[in-house]
N, C-alpha and C positions, 0 to 999 in steps of 0.2 A: 194326242194332246201332250204338249210339253209340260213336264213337271218342273217347277222352279227349284233350283238348288239353294236359293237364298233362304236363310233361316227365317222362321215366322216373325221373330222379334224384330229383325232388320227390315222385313217387308213393312211392318207397322211403322217403324221409324221413317222409312222412305215416304210412306203415304202421309204421315203427319207433317213432315217437312215440306212435301210437295203442296199440301193444302195451305200451309202457312205462306209459302212463296206465291201461290196463285192468288191468295187473298190480298197480299201486298201489291201484286201486279195489277189486279182489278182496280184498286184504288188509284194507282198512277195512270192507268189507261183512261179512267174517268176524268182525272185531272187534265191529262193531255188533250182529251176531246173538248173539254170546257175552255181550255186556254189556247188551243191551237198550237201547242208546243209538243215536242217529242223527247222522251227520256232515252237518248241514244245509248247511254251506258248502263241501262237497267234502272231499277226503282230508285236507287240512291247512289250517287257517284262521289260522295264525300264533300259536296259543296251545297250551299244554299244561297238563295238570292238575298239582297239586302233587307227586303221586307220580312222574310222568314227569320233572319238573324235577329232583327229588332224585336219581333214578336216573341221569340224564345229567350230573350235576354232578361226578362223580369226576375228580380231577386226578392221581391216582396209580394206576398199574396194581396196585401191591402192595396198596393199600387196597381196590380193587375186587375183586381175586381173594380177598383175605382175607374180604370180606363174603360172597362166594359160598361159601368154605370153611366159614364159620361157619353157613351155612344161612339167613342173614338175607335173602339175595337169590338167586334162581335164574337160571341162564343164560337161560332162556326169558323171564323177566320183563325182564331187562336188554336182551335182543335186541329185544323188542317195544317197549320204551321208545325205543330208538335208531331203529328203523324209523319211528316216528311223526315223526322229524325229517328224513326223507330223501325223495328223489324218484327212486329207481332200482328195479331189478327183480330182486334176488337174494333177496327176502324169504322165499319159500316154502322154499328150500333152507336159508337161514339159520335159520329157526325149527325145521326138522327137525333140523339139527345141534345146536341149543340143547336140544331135547328129549332127544336122544341123550346129550348131556353131563349133563343132569339125571338121567337114568336111571343112567348110569355112576356118578355121585356117590352116588346113593341106594343102589345095590347094593354099591359098594366102599368107600364112606366116604372117598374121596380124590379129588383132582383129576387130570384127564388129564395136565396139564402146567402150566407156569408162566403160560400165557396162557388158561387155562380160562375160557371164556365171555366173553372180552374182544371186544367188537364192533370191527371194523376195516373200512376201506374202501381201495380201490385206484384209482389212475389208470387210465383205460380204455386201458391199454397192456399190462397183465399178463394172461396167459391164465388163465381160469377155465373148467374143463370145462363145456361146454354153453352158454356165453355168448360173445357177440361180443367181440373186441378191435378196436375200430374205428380207433383213432388219429386220430379226428376225420374219417374218410373215409366218405362215403356208400357207396362201393363195397365196403367191408368189413362192412357191415351184413348180417345174416342169414347169417353164416359162422361159426358157433360153434366155439370151440376144442375140439380132440379130447382134450386133457389139461390138467391144472393145470401152470402154470409152477413152477419150483423154489421160488420165494418163497412162493407160495400153499400148496404142499405142506408146506413147513416150518412155516408159521404154523398150518395146520390140525393138524399133528402135535402142536404145542404147545398146542392147544385153542382157538386164536383162531377167531372166527366172522366170515367175510367177508359183510357185509350189502349192499354196493353197490359199483358202479364209478362213477367221477366224470368230469366233463367235462374236455376238454383242447382245445387249438387244432388245427385242420386241419394235419396233418403233424408236430405237436408243436413245430415250430420257431418259437416266438414267445413273447414275454414277456407276452402276454395270453391270454385263453381264449375262443375263438369258432370255430365250424365250421358248415357248412351242415346237418349232420345233427341236432345237438341245440341249435344256436343259441348265444346269447351268455350267458356267466356274468358276473354283476354283483356289485359290492361290497356287502356287507351294510349298510354305513353310508350308501351313496349309490349308487343304481342307475345313475347316469350315469357312474360311475367303474369302472375295471377292478380286479379282485382280484389281478391279475398272472397270470403263466403261466410255464411251460406247465402247471404243476400247480395251476391256479387253482380247479378243481372241488374237489379235496381240501382246499385251504386254506379255501374258503368253507364246506364241510361242518364243518370243525373250528371255524371262527369262530362258526357257528350251533349248536354242540354237537350236530352230526349224527353224530359218530363219536368214538371214543376216540383212535385212532392212524390216521394216513393214510400211505399208501405212494406214492411217486412216483419220478421220475427227474430228473436234472439234467445237461444237456449244456452249460449256460452260465449257470445261475442259476435253473432251473425250480422248484426247491424253495425256494431262498433268497428269491427275489423275492416270491412269495405270502406267505411267512412275514413278511417286512418290511412288506408292504402291509396285512396283516391282524392284526398283533400276535401272531404265533405263534412257536414254537420249531422250528427246522429243522436237520437235520444232513446235510451232504454229505461222505461219507468219501472216502478215497483209493480208487483203482480196485481195488486188490487186496483192500480190505475189503468189497467189494460184489459183487453178482452180475455175471457176466461179460457184456461187450458186445464188439463187434469191437475187436481189440487196440489199434488206433491212434486210436480215437475216444473222447474222454474223457467217457463216460456213466457215472453212478453211480446205483444204487438207494439210496433213503434214506427217512427218515421226517420227518413233520411232527407236531407236537402242540400242544396249547393248555394254558392254565392254568399249573400248577406245572411247572417244568422237569424235576423228577425223574422225570416220566412217561417222558421220553426218555432220560435219562442217569444216573439214580441208580446203576445197576449199574456204571457206568464210573468213578464218582468215588471214588477210593480215598484217597490221601494226597498230593495234589499241590498246590503253592502257587505263586501268581503272584509274580514278582519285581517290583521297583519301578522299574527303569530304563526310560525310554521313548526310542525312536529313530525318527526319521522315515525311511521307505524310499520311494524313487521308482524305479520300474522301467519302462523303455521297451523294448518288443520290436518289431522290424520284422516279425515273423511274425503275420499276422492269423489268428485261429482260424477266421474265416469261410471261409478257403480249404479247410478240411476240410468245412465245411457244404455247399460247392458243388463238391466234387471231381468229382462225377459229372455236373455241369452241371444238377443238379436232376432227373435222370432218374427216380430212385426216386419222388419226389413227383409228377412228371408222369404216371407210369404209374398211380399210385393215383387221382389226380384223373380221369384219362381212363376208368378202369374203369366209372364210373357216369355220366360226363359232367357231374359237378357243377361249379359255378362255383368259382373260386379266391377265398379270402379275400385282400384286397388285399396284405397284407404277404407272404403266401406266394407270390403271383404275382411280387412284386418280387424275392423270394429266388431263385426258379427262373430268373429272367432276369438274375441278377446275374453269373454266371460261366459259362464254357464248361468242358466236361469236360477233365480232364487225363490224361496217359498214366500207365501203371504206373510208368515211370521217373521222371516228374515227381512222382508220389505218394511214391516212396521218398526223393526229394530233399527233399520237404516234411517227411517224418518225420525226416530228418537235421537239418534246420533246427530242428524242434521240440525235439529232444534237446539241440541246442546252446543254445537259448533257456532250456531247463530248467536246464542247467548254469550259465548266467549268473545265473539267479535264485538258485540254490543258493549261488554265490559271493557274490552281493550279500547274502544272508541271513547268511552266515558272516562277512562283513566288518563286521558290527555287534558283533563280539566285544568284551566289556568289558575294559578295562585292569586292572580289579581282580579280577574273577572268572575272566577268561579264557574266558567262555562267550558265545555269541551270544544274541540276543533269544529269548525263549521263544515269544511269540505276536505276531501282527500284529492290531491293532485298526483296523478300517476301515469305511467306509460300505457299504451294500448297493446302493443306487441313488442317483442324483443328486436324487431327489425321492421324495415319498410316493406313494400311489396317485394316478393321473391319469385324466382322461376317456378313454373307449374309443378305441382306435386311435391313441393319442398316445405310447405307450411305444416308444422307439427305441434307447436306448443302455444296454448291460448290461456295460460294461467292468469295473466293480468286482467282478463275480461270475465272468465267463467266464475271466478271467486265472488263477483258481485251479483251474479245470478243465484249463486248458492246462498248468500246471506240476504238476498232480495233488497239490495240498495240501488237507488236510481243512479244513472250515469249518463253524462253527456260527453260526446267526443267532438272536438273541433280542430280545424287545421292549425298547425303550429310551425309550419315551415317545410323545408325540403332537404333531402340529402344533398350536400354541396361539396364539390371537389375542393373549393377554396376554404370553406369553414371546417370541414371534417378531415382534411388531408393530414394534419399533424397527429390527430388522434388515431387515424387509421395506421399511421406508421408505428405507433406504440402498441398496437393490438397484438403483435407477435409475442410480446412478453407476458400476455395474460395466460393464467393457468385455469382451464375450464373446471367447474365443480363436478361435473358428471358428463355422461355420454350425450345427453340431450343438450346441455349447455354448450358442449363442443360442437354439436350439429348446428346450433343457431349461430355461433360465432363464425363457423366456416362458411356460412351462407353470405357473409358480408363481402360485397364486391363494389368498391367505391365507383369504379368506372361505369359498371352496368346500372348501378342504383342512383347515379347522379341525376338529380331533378325529381326523384320519386317523393311524393308527399309524405309528411309525418304528422300524426295527430297527437293530441294530448287528451287524457280522460279526467273528467271532473266528477267526483263521487260524493253524494250526500247520504245522510241516514235514511232509512226506510220511510217512504211516503213523504219525503221532503223534496219532491220534484221541483217546486218553485225555487228552493234554495240552490239546488244544483244548476238550474237554468240561469238564475241571477248571477251566480259565481261564474258560469261559463260566459255570460255576456261581459262581465268585468274583465275576465282573462282575455277574451277575444278583442276587446277594445285596447287592452295593453299591448297585445301582440301586433295589432294593426297600427298602433302609434309608434312602434319600434321601427328601427331601420332594417326590416326584413322584407325585401322586395316581393317575394312570393306571397306573403301575407297581405301586404298593402295592395297588391294587384287585385286581390279578390274582394276588396272592400267596396 
């Protein structure tokens, strides 16, 4: 008997990827048999027919559901169209649910709920009964969830169809998307660049019209960074607005979307208007959010990596070696310091009170990242996003243009005169490459005070309208 020399963890990776590919192929084989056509170049060769392109071009959930309600499009047709854009394995269950929705509509003449037939995808962190939730770990493969998580149960109750789960980095704790199990997720515009992370799989699906709405999590920018790098809309709510996570860790469930912003926020935009005063805010905190990331000394990550003996992604290895575990007492002191820092930020926000209206600023307009998408394994600093997890303020990211040879050429020529403030600042500046980054999306971040999601969304809508009315071709093209 021949003994395999392939490591056990890699055998599991090969099996998992083979199962995925076979599930995709079964779907296309069934489609070929039904249509009498043959996919000569494999499951997906980068093209779609006119009907599929039309079915996956909806930028409004209301329009999509309205089309289903009118009988122009069925849930099954829509689900099939989106499956043709994907590379994951919930297809059979998704089509079964779509057929059940079609039967319900035919028998009752009404929709199941407000999301009837809407295809959605989830970061591979949310439990779906019968499917793995790997978090990017090999050791979590072939351990299917016993039940749906709360989010999935609610979405299905409203009629949404979950068609896939998407890639994320090993441990989730990175602003890029790579793991030993499913590999590297690349940017649709340039495969040498990252789409961001940790919700980079969802972002890429949306950028390629592979889903209507994507669900992810954000502990330091994981929704907002891919939205920025891929030209999408993303919402990070306050903690109490989202599904629960351990009390002291600032994780939020949230959505990404593409195209017209009203897909994400139309229901929240009532009658709110942006003021005209602008104030510059500078906040310095001595509390590093990274202290929460490494409070256990990386033990949680170490155990998951050790479970299958898989290798570390370099950034994850650096993270687990970054700090030692702290005591329960020290953890509570850290929480006290966090609350004090949140109070200082609140005081700073209130200090902007207008002498005429007596009111502080409504929103904060700020960058998402110090750069656009960058080459793989080059993303290091996420300070513009994680600060708002730390203070627990809602944030919306929306497209604000692209890197442009024409627009940015003069500024790029002057960059050589800049003196970096420190080694990390120098690293970020040295990443800039106008030729390679030309055409890469750029986002802007709209922040409001804690639990003022509607205000953040209203301001984002106003800013989005202004950008689309301006002479910025890449913004106008997406409207």
